[in-house]
N, C-alpha and C positions, 0 to 999 in steps of 0.2 A: 340598436339592440340584436343582438343574434339570436336566430332560431334555436329552439331548446335541443341538442341532441346527446341522447344517451342509451348507447345501443345495450346497457346495460338493464334499462329499465324497460319493465315490459309492457309499460302501455301506452297506449297509440297517444292517446288526451291527458295531459298532464294540466292540473291545477296552475293557474298562473299568479303570481303573488297579489296583483290588486285584482283579484278576481276574476274569471270570465276560464275559458279553455286555451293549452295552445298543442301544435302537433309536436309530438316527439320525431323528429326527425332523425331519428337512429333505428325507427323503426319500419320495416318496407313498407308497411300499410300506410302510414302517413304520406309517402310519396307518390301511391294510388291515387289517395284522396285527392293531394295536389292536383294530379293530372286530370282526375279526373272533375274536377269540379272547376277549375281554372282555365285549360292548356286546351283539351281538346274544345269547350265551349267558344273561346278564343278561335280556334282554326276555323269553327264554323259558320261563326260571324263576320267573320274575313272573306271565307270563300262564298258566301250568300252573299256580301257585299260587293265582291269582284264581280260575279256573276250578275247581278242587278243593273250593275254601270255597264258592264259591256253590252 
């Protein structure tokens, strides 16, 4: 299933057919939400894990 991507749609969160919300990756704010909620915490966890093991 491909992510929702419509740059003409100004909504960041769009309703899914089965219920719930999806990010509109045609909107730049959606990319910031993705980075701030998944990538940055992952980098922090990996960094702390490496620091503890070394």
